[in-house]
C-alpha positions in Angstrom: -35.6 -2.9 13.2 -35.3 -6.1 14.9 -35.7 -6.2 18.3 -33.2 -8.5 19.9 -33.3 -10.3 23.4 -31.0 -12.2 25.3 -32.6 -15.5 26.7 -31.1 -18.5 28.8 -32.9 -21.1 26.4 -34.9 -21.0 23.4 -38.2 -20.0 24.3 -41.6 -21.4 23.0 -43.7 -20.0 20.1 -40.5 -19.2 17.8 -41.0 -19.6 14.1 -37.3 -20.9 13.3 -34.4 -21.6 15.5 -30.6 -21.1 14.0 -27.9 -23.6 15.3 -24.4 -23.5 15.1 -22.8 -26.0 11.9 -21.5 -29.0 14.4 -24.5 -29.1 16.6 -26.2 -32.4 17.2 -28.7 -33.0 14.4 -29.6 -36.4 14.3 -31.1 -38.1 11.4 -30.3 -34.8 9.4 -26.4 -35.0 9.4 -26.5 -37.2 6.1 -28.8 -34.9 4.5 -26.4 -32.1 5.2 -23.6 -34.0 3.6 -25.7 -35.2 0.6 -26.5 -31.4 -0.3 -22.9 -30.1 0.3 -23.1 -28.0 3.1 -20.3 -27.3 4.9 -18.9 -24.8 7.8 -18.4 -21.9 5.9 -19.2 -18.1 6.9 -22.3 -17.4 5.5 -23.7 -21.0 4.6 -27.0 -22.0 6.0 -29.4 -24.7 5.4 -32.9 -25.5 6.8 -33.5 -28.8 8.4 -37.1 -30.3 9.9 -37.4 -29.3 13.7 -37.3 -32.1 16.2 -40.7 -33.4 17.6 -42.7 -31.0 15.4 -40.9 -28.4 16.7 -40.0 -25.5 14.9 -37.4 -25.5 11.5 -33.6 -25.7 12.2 -31.6 -23.3 10.5 -27.9 -24.9 10.4 -25.4 -22.0 10.1 -21.8 -22.1 9.2 -19.2 -20.2 11.4 -15.9 -20.8 9.8 -13.0 -20.1 12.2 -15.8 -18.3 14.6 -14.1 -15.2 14.5 -15.9 -11.6 14.8 -16.6 -11.3 11.3 -17.7 -14.8 10.9 -20.4 -14.1 13.4 -21.6 -11.1 11.2 -21.6 -13.2 8.3 -23.5 -15.8 10.1 -26.0 -13.2 11.3 -26.7 -12.1 7.5 -27.2 -15.6 6.7 -29.5 -16.1 9.5 -31.5 -13.0 8.4 -31.4 -14.0 4.9 -32.8 -17.5 5.4 -35.4 -16.3 7.9 -36.7 -13.4 6.0 -40.4 -14.0 6.5 -40.3 -15.6 10.2 -41.5 -12.9 12.3 -39.9 -14.5 15.5 -36.2 -16.3 15.7 -34.4 -17.9 17.9 -30.3 -18.5 17.7 -28.0 -21.1 19.7 -25.1 -20.0 17.7 -23.2 -17.9 20.7 -22.7 -21.6 22.2 -19.8 -22.2 19.5 -18.2 -19.0 20.1 -14.2 -20.2 20.9 -12.5 -19.1 23.9 -10.4 -16.8 22.1 -13.6 -14.7 21.1 -15.5 -13.0 24.0 -19.1 -13.6 24.0 -19.9 -10.3 24.0 -18.0 -9.7 21.0 -19.6 -12.6 19.3 -23.0 -11.4 20.3 -22.4 -7.8 19.2 -21.1 -9.1 15.8 -24.3 -11.4 15.1 -26.8 -8.9 15.9 -24.5 -6.3 13.6 -24.8 -9.0 11.0 -28.5 -9.3 11.2 -29.6 -6.0 11.5 -27.3 -4.8 8.4 -28.7 -7.5 6.6 -32.3 -7.0 6.8 -32.1 -3.3 5.7 -33.6 -2.3 2.3 -34.2 1.2 1.1 -38.0 1.1 -0.1 -38.6 4.8 0.1 -39.8 5.1 -3.7 -41.0 1.8 -4.3 -44.8 1.1 -4.5 -44.2 -2.8 -3.3 -41.2 -4.0 -1.9 -40.4 -7.2 0.5 -39.0 -5.9 3.5 -37.7 -8.0 6.3 -40.6 -9.8 8.6 -38.5 -10.6 11.6 -39.7 -8.8 14.5 -37.9 -10.4 17.0 -34.7 -12.4 17.9 -34.4 -14.3 21.1 -30.1 -14.5 21.3 -29.5 -17.4 23.6 -26.6 -17.2 25.9 -25.3 -16.8 29.3 -24.7 -12.9 30.6 -28.0 -12.0 31.7 -28.0 -8.0 31.8 -24.4 -8.2 30.3 -25.5 -10.0 27.3 -28.5 -7.6 27.0 -26.5 -4.4 27.0 -24.2 -6.1 24.0 -27.3 -6.8 22.0 -28.6 -3.4 22.4 -25.2 -1.7 21.9 -25.1 -3.6 18.5 -28.4 -2.8 18.0 -28.0 1.0 18.3 -25.0 1.3 16.1 -26.5 -1.1 13.4 -29.3 1.3 13.2 -27.1 4.3 12.8 -25.4 2.7 9.8 -28.8 1.9 8.4 -29.6 5.5 8.7 -26.3 6.4 6.9 -27.5 4.2 4.2 -30.9 6.0 4.1 -28.9 9.0 3.5 -26.7 7.8 0.7 -29.5 6.1 -1.2 -31.6 9.1 -1.0 -31.6 10.4 -4.8 -29.9 13.6 -4.7 -32.7 15.7 -6.5 -34.4 15.2 -2.9 -31.5 14.9 -0.7 -29.8 18.7 -1.6 -27.4 20.5 0.9 -30.4 22.4 2.8 -32.1 18.8 3.4 -29.3 17.2 5.0 -28.7 20.1 7.2 -32.4 19.9 8.1 -32.5 16.3 9.0 -29.3 16.9 11.0 -31.0 19.0 13.0 -34.0 16.9 13.5 -31.4 14.1 14.6 -30.0 16.7 17.0 -33.4 17.3 18.6 -34.1 13.7 19.0 -30.8 13.2 20.5 -30.3 16.2 22.7 -27.2 17.1 20.4 -25.9 20.6 19.7 -26.4 21.4 16.1 -25.6 24.4 14.1 -26.3 25.2 10.6 -24.6 27.8 8.5 -26.4 29.1 5.3 -24.9 30.7 2.4 -24.4 34.3 3.9 -23.0 32.7 7.2 -20.6 30.7 4.9 -19.6 33.8 3.1 -19.2 35.6 6.6 -16.9 33.0 7.6 -14.9 33.2 4.6 -15.4 29.4 3.4 -14.1 30.6 -0.1 -13.2 26.7 -1.3 -16.9 25.6 0.0 -18.3 28.3 -2.1 -16.4 27.7 -5.0 -17.8 24.4 -5.3 -21.2 25.2 -4.9 -21.2 28.0 -6.9 -22.3 26.3 -10.5 -25.5 25.0 -8.7 -28.8 26.7 -8.1 -29.1 25.1 -4.6 -26.7 26.7 -2.3 -24.5 25.2 0.2 -24.9 24.2 4.1 -22.4 24.1 6.7 -23.3 21.6 9.6 -21.8 21.8 13.1 -22.8 19.1 15.6 -21.5 18.6 19.2 -21.4 16.1 21.7 -20.6 16.5 25.5 -19.9 13.5 27.4 -21.4 12.7 31.1 -18.0 13.6 33.0 -15.3 15.9 32.3 -14.0 14.8 28.7 -10.7 12.9 28.2 -10.0 14.5 24.9 -11.8 16.3 22.5 -12.2 14.7 19.0 -13.2 16.3 15.8 -15.2 14.3 12.9 -15.2 15.9 9.5 -17.2 14.3 6.7 -17.5 15.3 3.1 -20.9 16.2 1.9 -21.0 16.7 -1.7 -24.6 15.8 -2.5 -24.3 15.4 -5.9 -20.9 15.9 -8.0 -21.3 16.1 -11.7 -17.7 16.8 -11.9 -18.6 20.5 -12.6 -17.1 22.1 -15.6 -14.7 19.4 -15.7 -17.9 17.1 -16.5 -17.7 13.2 -15.5 -18.8 10.8 -18.1 -22.3 9.4 -18.0 -21.5 6.2 -16.5 -19.6 7.6 -13.9 -22.2 10.1 -13.0 -24.9 7.6 -11.9 -23.9 6.8 -8.7 -22.6 10.3 -7.8 -25.5 10.4 -4.9 -23.2 8.4 -2.9 -20.6 11.2 -2.7 -21.9 12.4 0.5 -21.2 9.1 2.4 -18.8 10.7 4.2 -21.0 12.9 5.7 -23.6 10.1 6.3 -21.3 8.1 8.3 -20.4 11.1 10.2 -23.9 12.2 11.2 -24.9 9.1 11.8 -22.1 8.4 14.3 -23.4 11.6 16.0 -26.8 10.2 16.7 -25.5 7.1 18.6 -23.4 8.7 20.8 -25.8 9.8 23.6 -26.6 6.1 23.8 -23.0 4.8 23.8 -21.6 7.7 26.2 -18.1 7.8 25.2 -15.8 9.8 27.3 -14.5 12.2 24.6 -15.9 15.5 23.3 -17.1 15.4 19.8 -17.2 18.1 17.4 -18.6 17.3 13.7 -18.4 19.4 11.0 -19.9 18.4 7.6 -19.6 20.8 4.5 -22.7 20.1 2.3 -22.5 21.2 -1.3 -23.6 20.3 -4.9 -20.9 20.1 -7.5 -22.8 21.2 -10.9 -21.9 22.8 -14.2 -23.3 26.1 -14.9 -22.9 29.8 -15.6 -21.5 30.5 -12.3 -19.2 27.3 -12.1 -15.7 27.7 -11.2 -13.4 27.4 -14.1 -10.3 25.3 -14.6 -7.8 27.7 -13.8 -9.3 29.7 -11.5 -8.0 30.4 -7.9 -9.9 30.4 -4.8 -9.0 31.6 -1.3 -9.7 28.7 1.6 -10.9 30.1 5.0 -7.1 29.6 6.5 -6.0 32.3 3.7 -4.4 29.6 1.2 -4.8 30.2 -2.5 -5.8 27.1 -4.8 -5.5 26.9 -8.4 -8.3 24.9 -9.4 -7.3 22.9 -12.3 -9.9 20.2 -12.4 -13.4 21.1 -10.9 -13.8 17.3 -10.5 -11.3 17.2 -7.5 -13.7 19.0 -5.7 -13.9 17.0 -2.4 -10.5 18.4 -1.3 -11.8 21.9 -1.7 -15.0 21.6 0.8 -12.9 19.6 3.3 -10.3 22.0 3.2 -12.6 24.6 5.0 -14.1 22.3 6.8 -10.8 20.7 8.3 -9.7 24.5 9.2 -13.0 24.9 11.2 -12.2 21.8 12.9 -8.4 22.6 13.5 -9.4 26.3 15.0 -11.4 24.2 17.7 -8.1 23.0 19.2 -9.1 19.2 19.6 -6.8 16.6 20.4 -7.4 14.8 17.2 -9.4 15.0 13.5 -10.7 12.3 11.8 -12.2 12.9 8.4 -13.8 10.8 6.3 -14.5 11.2 2.6 -15.1 9.5 -1.0 -12.3 11.5 -2.1 -10.4 9.8 -5.2 -10.8 6.9 -7.7 -7.3 6.1 -6.7 -8.3 4.5 -3.5 -10.9 2.2 -5.4 -7.8 1.1 -7.9 -5.5 0.3 -5.1 -7.7 -1.1 -2.5 -11.1 -2.5 -4.2 -14.4 -2.0 -2.5 -13.8 -3.6 1.0 -11.0 -2.0 2.3 -10.7 1.9 3.0 -7.2 4.0 2.7 -6.1 5.2 5.7 -3.6 8.3 6.1 -2.3 10.5 8.9 0.4 12.9 10.2 0.4 11.2 13.7 1.2 7.3 13.9 -0.7 6.8 17.3 -3.8 8.2 15.8 -3.3 6.3 12.7 -2.7 3.0 14.4 -5.9 3.6 16.8 -7.9 4.1 13.5 -6.7 1.2 11.9 -7.6 -0.8 15.4 -11.0 0.3 15.7 -11.7 -0.2 12.1 -10.4 -3.9 12.2 -12.4 -4.4 15.5 -15.6 -3.1 13.9 -15.3 -5.5 10.6 -14.3 -2.5 8.6 -10.6 -2.9 7.2 -8.7 0.0 6.7 -4.8 0.0 5.3 -2.5 2.3 5.9 -0.8 4.5 2.9 1.9 6.9 3.6 2.2 10.7 3.0 5.5 11.1 1.3 7.1 14.6 1.7 9.0 13.9 -1.6 5.3 14.1 -3.7 4.4 17.3 -2.1 5.9 19.4 -4.9 3.4 17.8 -7.0 0.4 20.2 -5.7 2.9 23.1 -6.2 1.0 25.8 -8.3 2.7 28.8 -10.3 0.1 31.1 -9.5 -1.3 30.1 -6.2 -0.3 28.4 -2.8 -1.4 24.9 -4.0 -3.0 23.3 -7.0 -6.0 21.0 -6.2 -4.4 17.9 -8.8 -1.1 16.4 -8.8 0.4 14.4 -12.1 -2.1 12.6 -13.9 -2.2 8.8 -13.0 0.6 9.2 -10.0 -0.3 8.5 -6.6 -3.7 9.9 -6.6 -5.0 8.9 -3.4 -1.7 10.0 -1.8 -2.0 13.6 -3.3 -5.4 14.0 -2.1 -4.2 13.3 1.7 -1.3 15.5 1.0 -3.6 18.1 -0.2 -5.6 17.9 3.1 -2.8 17.9 5.3 -2.2 21.7 4.8 -5.5 22.7 6.2 -5.2 20.4 10.0 -2.4 23.3 11.2 -0.5 20.3 12.6 -3.2 18.9 14.9 -2.8 15.3 14.8 -5.3 13.9 12.0 -6.3 10.8 10.4 -7.8 10.4 6.6 -10.0 7.8 5.5 -10.7 7.5 1.9 -13.8 5.5 1.6 -14.4 6.0 -2.2 -14.8 2.2 -2.5 -16.2 0.7 0.6 -19.1 3.4 0.7 -21.0 1.4 -1.9 -22.1 -2.3 -2.9 -23.1 -2.8 -6.4 -24.9 -6.1 -5.1 -26.1 -8.0 -2.1 -23.4 -9.6 -0.4 -23.4 -10.8 3.2 -24.7 -7.9 5.4 -23.9 -5.3 2.7 -27.3 -4.5 0.5 -26.4 -3.0 -2.6 -26.4 1.0 -2.6 -24.8 2.5 0.4 -23.2 0.6 3.0 -23.0 2.8 5.7 -19.2 2.3 6.0 -17.5 4.2 8.7 -20.1 4.4 11.3 -19.0 1.0 13.3 -15.5 2.2 13.0 -16.0 6.1 14.4 -18.4 4.7 17.1 -15.5 2.0 18.3 -12.7 4.7 17.8 -14.4 7.3 19.9 -15.5 4.7 22.7 -12.0 3.3 23.1 -10.2 6.7 22.3 -6.7 7.2 24.2 -5.4 10.3 24.4 -2.5 10.8 22.5 
């Protein structure tokens, strides 16, 4: 990871200095006009340095919002990819309406996230060579604290990307659980893993049903964070951890299956969020529940029309085995609700309908408690991971009525798919204030774009950390 350091001025020995568009560039102003450079977020242009000094990178900042600073950070990283030491003065251009600390944090997030590459299986890669960045600005220790905060959160998001990008052949449920245990040991977090026998003992019938077609047994991962003082509230996080989703006997087409290692992106976001909490020290107690399983076709697979019993006693008619995420979450949400938290937030790549409705840059947000939904949305906006609230209309609840069980796991074909998924999950939160983030689209990027790189995006880590660090009791 890049080391970010606050500085009062540009230090000697740097290889490149990134300056904001509009800075005094003397004779180079005409050159920038000639090449069509404009002050837009994500634009960057190298010009010679002054008096034999290091080259300067002119960076567009647009309207100078926090998101513009993230994009500026990404532009700096991509342009300075092979420069070991970089300095930047772009904080000087932050408007009065944007706190310098917010601008600094966004800049660091953009730079760190854009430097990410997944190279675990490459013989030869081209990793980012930036080792240190001097961020010029006032504030001293306050500035450094903001840089450290942002770097820690970005590092957690990059770990979530690693988890999502690892092939499903190696990132199995038991390996995901092992990585969670290692993370807990590194960060002094309590981690508890239920193996298949314990899952049976805990009556997690919906999770078992999804996993029974695979040769790899499921796991249920629980992680706990305790704040340094008396907790102001307890928040439960639940992340969908389907490490590969073939669709089961309701088999997906080949093209739809190629990226299905991404189906544990909710679990990755939750575990990565937990990893950064000891450093961020939020005042809330946090409990994480991650159901991990493969959804595979096999001789023991759950069959369309089968009925399974979830931990809370609800029977579910499984009409489509490719609607498996809501099944594993049913048991996980029940466990979370039994802990009697003040709020539950789940994160899941749940429905293709989310992507149809909102695309790949905006998550769907639903819930049973307006104040909690508002807090999640505000945190997502501040974090630069927008989420759009959708309703949970009671009139659609009948779509999951079953003639043979308490519920069925799908609604009417092509009708309100994302909302039906939310209505199904609502049945398992026992009335606890709850918010659901469907990240089917935002969890993955098909190409490099700004601070996103192709593959897993780590979506949700920044939002969840922001939510927990600013959480207000409901």
